N, C-alpha and C positions, 0 to 999 in steps of 0.2 A: 567545541564545548569542553570545559574543564571537567575532570573527573569529579571534583567536589560538587558541581552542579548536578551531575547525573546521580550522585549518591543521594541527593536531597529527595528525589522522588522515588528512587528504587528502594530506599530504606523505609520511608514513611508510607509508601503506597499511595501517595497523594501528589497531585500535580498542581503547581502554582504558576500562573502565567508569568509572574514577575521573574521566575527562574529561567524562562526559556525565550520569551518573546519581548521584543522591544515595543515601545509605544508609538513608533513612527507609523505613518499611514502605510497600509499594505499596498503592494504593487498591483496593478491591474492584471487580470488573467487574460492573456491574448492567445487565441488559437494559432496553431501552426498548420497551415493548409498544405499538407503533403499527404501522400498515401497513408492510410491508417493501418492499424494492425488487424482490422476486420476484413481481410482480403478474401478469406475462404475459411471453411470449417475444417478443422484438423481432426481426423477420425482417431488419432492416436491419444485419446484422452485417458485419464486414470480410471481403472476399473471399468472400462467400457463406456465411460461417459464422454460425450462429444465435447471437445473444447471449442469455445466461440472465438478463440484468439489464435492468431498466427504471428510469430515473432518477425520483426523486420530483419532485413539482410545484415544490418550493422549491429545486431544485438550482441552483447558481450557481458559476461559477468564481471563484477569488480575483481574477483580473484584472477580470472583470465587476463584482464587488462593489466593488473599490477605485475603479473608474471611476464607478460609480453613486453612490457616497458622496463623490465628489470628495476622496478621501484623497490628500494629497501623497505622491510617491514615497518621500520620506525617512521617512514614517510607516507605510508598508505592511509588514506582516509577510511574511516569506519562509518558505514551507513547503517542506520537503525530505523525501525518503525515501532512506535509505541502506541498501543491501543488503550484509549481511556474512555471512561464513562463521561459523557458530555456535561452532565449536570454536577456530579460529585467530584469530577476530575480524578477519580481513583484510577490507578494503573491496573489494567486487566491483564495485559500481556506485552512482552517486548520481543521483537524479532531482529536478529542481526542479518543484514542483507549483503551477502558477499559471494555465496557459492553458486547462485543462479543468475541468469541474465534477466529474468522477469519473475515477478511474484503476483500470483492471482489472488485477488481479494473478493470474498463472497460470503453469502449467508451460511452460517453454521447452525443447523437445527438438528437436534436429535443425537448429536455425538456425545452429549453428557448424560444420556439416559442410563439408569441403573443397569448393570450387567446381568442381573438375575431375572430380567423380564422374559416372558415367553419368546421363543425363537421367531414367531410370526408377528411380533409387535412391529407396527409400521415405524420405520426409521428413515430419515432423510440422509442421503449419501453425502459424506464430507469430501469435497472435491478440491477446495481451494488451498492455497498456501497460508493465507492469513484469514482466519475465520472470524466472522462478526455475528453474534447472536442477536440480530435485529431483523424483525420481520420485514422492515422496509428496505433491507439490503437484498439485492438479487443474488441468485446462486453464483453467478459469474458477473460481478458488479463492475470492477475496474482492475487495472493492472499497473504495477510499478515496473517500468521497463528501463534497463540500462542500455545505452547505445554509445558507440564510439563516433564522435562528431569532430572533424578537424583534429584528429589525433588526441582528443580529450574524452574522458569518461563523463557522460552526461546522463542523469536520471530524469525520467519522464513519468507522468501519470496519464492514463488514457481510460476514458469511460467506455465500457463495452455495451453501449446502447441500453443501459440499465433502465428499468421501469421508472424509478423515482429520480434518476439522475445522480450526479456527483458534484460536490462543491469543493473548491480549493480556496481556503481563507475566506469562506462565506460568499465567494463569487461562483456562480454556476459554470461548470465546464462545458465546452462544446462536446457533443457526442462523437465518439470514434475519431478523435483528433489528439495527437500528442501535445502535452503542455509540460514545459520544463519544471522540475521540482527544485526547490531551494531549501536550505537549512531552516528548520522550525516551521515549515509549511504545515498547515492543518487540512486534512482531507475529511470531508463529511459525506455521508452516504445518502444524500438527498440534494436536489437542486435548491431546496430551501434548507439551509444549515440548521435552523431551529427545529426542524422535524426529524433530525438525525439523533438517535439515542446514544450514538458512539462517535468518537472522532479518532483519527489516526494521525499522529504527529511524525513527520519525516525529519530525521536528524542526521547531520554529518558531524563526526567527532574528530 
């Protein structure tokens, strides 16, 4: 994607489908029937929270991959995730995906409460890498996972057996199975995309 396109939404705070998505029919979402990331519970969670996800053996961060393949900085792809309000298309947050092999997406509740509240005010722990303030989103909803396949860096999305499910380009994802991500793919936090208050756009620049 050209920088001029990126600046259109980052400066205006608004997302227009014509800037990012073509009008051709979307590809069908096909599951990859291989061992999923939900192999076991990893007790090494953040702040004592148990993680539902275990990374696959071929997990690798984009930064590690570029360094291992001696790819010049000018030739390295940039991966981003842009969180938008599904109805208004306003940009809520933008994440650059490069330093980690996987990014956990989940519900963010209570992290924006005023700091002057009493100490014992109930707060929900913020555990994920990409937070979504949507009650329909599970605490650990899905993961963007980078893997090295056939000497190539490949991004995937996997639903962590979430309560409401996950959709990719409005097609429900199979639970606990990796599905490859492509530029301009849209992730919704429900098996029915119309019930998701937010959407996450995956971009490669």
